[in-house]
C-alpha distance (Angstrom), angle and dihedral (degrees) to the residues before:
residue distance angle dihedral
X1 . . .
X2 3.80 . .
X3 3.80 121.3 .
X4 3.79 114.4 -117.3
X5 3.81 130.9 -151.0
X6 3.82 115.1 -160.4
X7 3.79 123.1 -152.9
X8 3.78 139.4 177.5
X9 3.80 137.7 169.3
X10 3.84 113.5 -72.2
X11 3.82 101.3 -104.7
X12 3.81 98.6 38.7
X13 3.80 95.3 111.1
X14 3.79 95.0 47.0
X15 3.81 86.8 84.2
X16 3.81 105.6 7.0
X17 3.78 122.7 -158.3
X18 3.77 138.2 170.3
X19 3.79 95.2 -52.6
X20 3.79 91.6 56.5
X21 3.82 90.7 44.8
X22 3.80 88.7 53.4
X23 3.80 91.9 49.2
X24 3.80 94.2 51.4
X25 3.81 93.7 42.5
X26 3.78 92.0 53.1
X27 3.79 91.4 46.1
X28 3.81 91.8 51.1
X29 3.78 95.8 46.2
X30 3.81 94.1 43.1
X31 3.79 90.1 52.1
X32 3.81 89.6 50.5
X33 3.82 84.8 62.3
X34 3.81 92.0 49.5
X35 3.80 94.3 -104.5
X36 3.81 110.6 146.2
X37 3.82 111.5 -125.5
X38 3.81 122.0 174.0
X39 3.80 128.2 -173.6
X40 3.80 110.9 -127.1
X41 3.81 111.1 -115.2
X42 3.84 113.9 -162.3
X43 3.81 89.9 -159.3
X44 3.80 91.4 63.7
X45 3.77 136.1 58.8
X46 3.80 112.5 -89.1
X47 3.81 104.7 -98.6
X48 3.79 117.2 -115.4
X49 3.78 126.9 -127.0
X50 3.80 97.5 45.4
X51 3.79 121.4 134.3
X52 3.81 105.2 -167.4
X53 3.79 135.8 36.3
X54 3.81 107.6 -157.8
X55 3.79 111.9 -166.2
X56 3.80 120.9 -165.5
X57 3.83 115.6 -148.3
X58 3.79 139.1 21.5
X59 3.79 92.2 -121.6
X60 3.83 114.0 159.1
X61 3.79 112.6 -98.2
X62 3.80 94.8 34.0
X63 3.79 98.3 105.0
X64 3.81 94.8 79.5
X65 3.81 93.2 58.3
X66 3.80 92.5 43.3
X67 3.79 92.2 48.5
X68 3.81 90.3 49.2
X69 3.81 91.3 52.5
X70 3.80 90.2 51.5
X71 3.79 90.6 51.2
X72 3.82 87.2 52.3
X73 3.80 86.7 61.4
X74 3.82 100.5 -102.7
X75 3.79 121.9 134.0
X76 3.80 109.5 -117.4
X77 3.80 120.9 -129.6
X78 3.80 120.1 179.2
X79 3.81 129.2 -165.2
X80 3.82 101.2 -166.1
X81 3.83 96.7 178.6
X82 3.78 85.0 -158.3
X83 3.79 135.6 142.6
X84 3.79 113.3 -161.6
X85 3.80 130.8 157.0
X86 3.80 134.0 -174.6
X87 3.81 87.4 -97.6
X88 3.81 95.1 52.2
X89 3.81 103.8 31.4
X90 3.80 94.5 102.1
X91 3.81 90.0 56.8
X92 3.81 84.3 75.6
X93 3.84 133.5 50.1
X94 3.80 90.1 -86.8
X95 3.80 101.2 -175.6
X96 3.80 94.1 45.5
X97 3.81 93.6 49.8
X98 3.81 90.2 46.7
X99 3.80 91.1 51.7
X100 3.82 91.0 49.1
X101 3.80 95.8 48.2
X102 3.79 93.0 45.1
X103 3.81 88.4 56.8
X104 3.81 91.2 60.8
X105 3.78 123.1 103.1
X106 3.79 87.1 -157.4
X107 3.81 132.7 8.9
X108 3.80 114.8 -150.4
X109 3.80 110.9 -150.5
X110 3.80 129.2 -175.1
X111 3.80 94.6 -133.6
X112 3.77 144.5 11.9
X113 3.81 88.2 -111.6
X114 3.81 92.2 56.5
X115 3.80 91.6 50.8
X116 3.79 92.9 49.1
X117 3.81 92.2 49.3
X118 3.81 95.0 47.4
X119 3.79 92.0 44.8
X120 3.79 92.0 53.3
X121 3.81 96.3 44.5
X122 3.81 98.2 43.3
X123 3.83 99.6 31.7
X124 3.80 95.9 -117.8
X125 3.83 121.2 154.1
X126 3.79 119.4 -112.5
X127 3.82 92.3 -118.5
X128 3.82 90.6 66.0
X129 3.82 92.0 66.1
X130 3.79 129.2 78.3
X131 3.80 120.7 -173.6
X132 3.80 115.2 -135.7
X133 3.79 112.2 171.6
X134 3.78 121.4 -139.5
X135 3.77 119.2 -110.1
X136 3.78 146.9 -147.4
X137 3.80 128.4 -127.4
X138 3.80 114.1 -115.2
X139 3.82 92.3 -118.9
X140 3.82 90.1 72.6
X141 3.79 91.5 64.8
X142 3.82 88.5 68.2
X143 3.80 111.9 78.8
X144 3.79 116.0 -124.1
X145 3.81 131.0 -133.1
X146 3.83 106.5 -95.2
X147 3.79 93.1 -156.8
X148 3.80 94.4 66.5
X149 3.82 95.1 65.1
X150 3.81 94.7 38.2
X151 3.79 90.3 55.4
X152 3.82 93.0 44.0
X153 3.82 93.8 53.6
X154 3.82 97.1 31.8
X155 3.80 94.5 -119.6
X156 3.78 97.7 146.2
X157 3.80 107.7 -177.1
X158 3.81 94.3 -23.2
X159 3.79 114.9 142.3
X160 3.78 111.3 -130.4
X161 3.77 143.2 177.5
X162 3.79 114.9 -140.0
X163 3.79 127.6 -136.3
X164 3.81 117.1 -177.2
X165 3.79 103.9 -167.7
X166 3.76 144.9 100.8
X167 3.79 111.9 -83.8
X168 3.81 106.0 -111.0
X169 3.79 141.0 118.3
X170 3.80 94.5 -91.5
X171 3.80 90.8 58.0
X172 3.82 87.6 54.0
X173 3.80 99.4 -148.7
X174 3.81 91.7 149.7
X175 3.80 94.6 60.3
X176 3.79 90.4 44.6
X177 3.81 91.1 53.8
X178 3.80 89.3 55.0
X179 3.80 89.6 54.5
X180 3.80 91.2 46.1
X181 3.82 92.4 61.9
X182 3.80 89.5 84.6
X183 3.82 88.7 60.2
X184 3.83 102.9 58.0
X185 3.81 93.3 169.4
X186 3.82 90.9 63.8
X187 3.79 130.9 74.8
X188 3.79 130.3 -162.9
X189 3.80 112.9 -129.6
X190 3.80 114.9 -165.4
X191 3.79 124.3 -162.7
X192 3.79 114.9 -170.7
X193 3.77 145.9 69.8
X194 3.79 123.4 -64.0
X195 3.78 107.0 -115.6
X196 3.80 90.6 177.6
X197 3.82 117.0 34.6
X198 3.81 93.0 -169.1
X199 3.79 90.4 53.7
X200 3.81 90.5 48.7
X201 3.81 89.1 53.3
X202 3.81 89.7 52.1
X203 3.80 90.3 51.2
X204 3.79 91.4 51.1
X205 3.80 91.5 49.8
X206 3.80 94.2 45.8
X207 3.79 97.0 41.7
X208 3.78 100.0 40.4
X209 3.78 110.1 171.5
X210 3.80 90.7 -6.1
X211 3.80 91.8 66.9
X212 3.80 119.7 75.2
X213 3.79 114.5 180.0
X214 3.80 110.4 -168.4
X215 3.80 100.1 170.7
X216 3.76 124.9 -137.0
X217 3.79 124.5 -23.0
X218 3.78 127.3 -165.1
X219 3.77 111.6 -78.2
X220 3.80 114.0 -104.7
X221 3.81 91.4 1.8
X222 3.79 127.1 147.8
X223 3.82 86.8 -110.5
X224 3.80 92.5 57.9
X225 3.79 92.8 46.4
X226 3.81 88.9 47.6
X227 3.81 90.6 54.0
X228 3.80 89.7 52.1
X229 3.80 92.3 47.3
X230 3.80 93.9 54.4
X231 3.80 98.5 44.7
X232 3.79 124.6 107.3
X233 3.78 85.4 -141.2
X234 3.78 144.2 -27.8
X235 3.81 117.6 -106.6
X236 3.80 130.2 -162.6
X237 3.83 105.6 170.0
X238 3.81 94.2 168.9
X239 3.77 126.3 154.7
X240 3.83 85.7 -115.7
X241 3.81 140.1 -10.1
X242 3.81 135.1 -167.4
X243 3.09 79.6 -146.5
X244 3.88 110.9 -67.7
X245 3.78 116.9 -107.7
X246 3.82 88.5 -149.6
X247 3.81 90.3 58.8
X248 3.80 90.7 49.9
X249 3.80 89.5 51.5
X250 3.80 90.7 49.0
X251 3.80 92.0 51.4
X252 3.80 90.2 47.7
X253 3.81 87.7 53.7
X254 3.80 91.3 55.1
X255 3.82 99.3 -100.4
X256 3.76 122.1 143.5
X257 3.79 107.6 -118.8
X258 3.81 129.7 -138.4
X259 3.79 109.4 -173.3
X260 3.78 144.2 163.0
X261 3.78 117.7 -86.4
X262 3.81 90.6 -144.4
X263 3.79 116.3 97.8
X264 3.78 129.4 12.1
X265 3.80 98.0 -38.2
X266 3.82 95.3 115.5
X267 3.80 91.5 57.6
X268 3.81 89.6 61.8
X269 3.80 105.1 31.5
X270 3.82 97.9 31.4
X271 3.82 108.7 -179.5
X272 3.82 95.4 -22.9
X273 3.81 99.1 87.0
X274 3.79 134.0 65.5
X275 3.81 107.8 -113.4
X276 3.80 124.7 -153.1
X277 3.79 135.9 -175.1
X278 3.82 105.2 -119.3
X279 3.81 97.9 -140.3
X280 3.81 96.1 41.5
X281 3.82 116.4 88.9
X282 3.79 92.1 -169.8
X283 3.80 90.3 55.2
X284 3.80 90.6 50.1
X285 3.80 93.2 48.0
X286 3.80 91.1 51.5
X287 3.79 89.2 48.6
X288 3.80 92.9 51.3
X289 3.80 90.2 48.9
X290 3.81 90.1 50.4
X291 3.81 90.5 56.8
X292 3.81 89.6 65.1
X293 3.79 94.5 50.2
X294 3.82 119.8 98.4
X295 3.79 109.9 -84.2
X296 3.75 121.7 -128.0
X297 3.78 115.7 -134.4
X298 3.79 109.8 -71.5
X299 3.78 131.3 -158.9
X300 3.81 93.4 -170.9
X301 3.80 96.5 109.6
X302 3.79 91.6 47.9
X303 3.81 92.0 47.1
X304 3.81 91.6 50.1
X305 3.79 90.1 51.4
X306 3.80 90.5 51.4
X307 3.81 99.7 41.0
X308 3.79 109.1 21.9
X309 3.79 109.5 45.6
X310 3.79 117.6 130.1
X311 3.79 86.8 -121.2
X312 3.81 92.6 62.7
X313 3.81 89.9 40.1
X314 3.79 92.2 56.1
X315 3.81 92.0 47.0
X316 3.80 88.4 59.2
X317 3.81 91.7 43.6
X318 3.80 90.5 55.4
X319 3.80 89.2 52.3
X320 3.80 88.6 52.6
X321 3.81 91.6 50.5
X322 3.81 89.6 53.1
X323 3.81 92.8 56.8
X324 3.81 96.1 78.9
């Protein structure tokens, strides 16, 4: 099997999100199959004998490193984790992203929808894309003890909606808190880092007693699974998602999921999630109300276990690595 070098922009792990979770999950599960994966260290000489440089992100300024790796003889794979349309492409450094993606020998996308959108916006042929779906760790298929988290945070019998995400504008917690005001018996509990302290302050002011910011918890821990087990529902009202690993984990844990309709979410959750429009308060309010309605039988958790495990994800990733 080929030897793989993984890279990412320098500050990615200062406040890690889904892209970094994906990177580390693939590394772990590839290594469990005896595939050699090394994290690129700019303070050391580039190791010899590697076949592929797999770069995670389309962050501006990345093309120079990726181009250098290609000139060193490595095949370039890029996981952009990016949702861009013709309407939104100028919200990003269009020409720089296009230059980066057109360097790639293969672009790994999380969904067919993501590949189609990127291909159309950046004029990249279909054959350059390979779909590798995100996955869920097996621990999330075991339901947690809801009492552990309630006791830890002091929630008592409080009903809460759970958001596992970094606090930032793209995750859209502030707009969601405005919609939540019409549901005074519910609170929004957020687990994650604060990527934007000013935005966190706005959320605290807007949400008041309805907003409970816990901070980060250990990934995959009993505490995280407990938080999922006790929630009335899991919410991810982001401006876009591709499709949110945290939401997949919540669904695997048995949570009802309210999620943005923007991005590739429908390809994963199909008709078994509650979809909202991220800039529409009325849409959010209807979504919150729907969470309290009786749920019809759902096969979402079972389908995630069958289709979206990291084991199946890595099998497809290995096939992608063998294409060049």
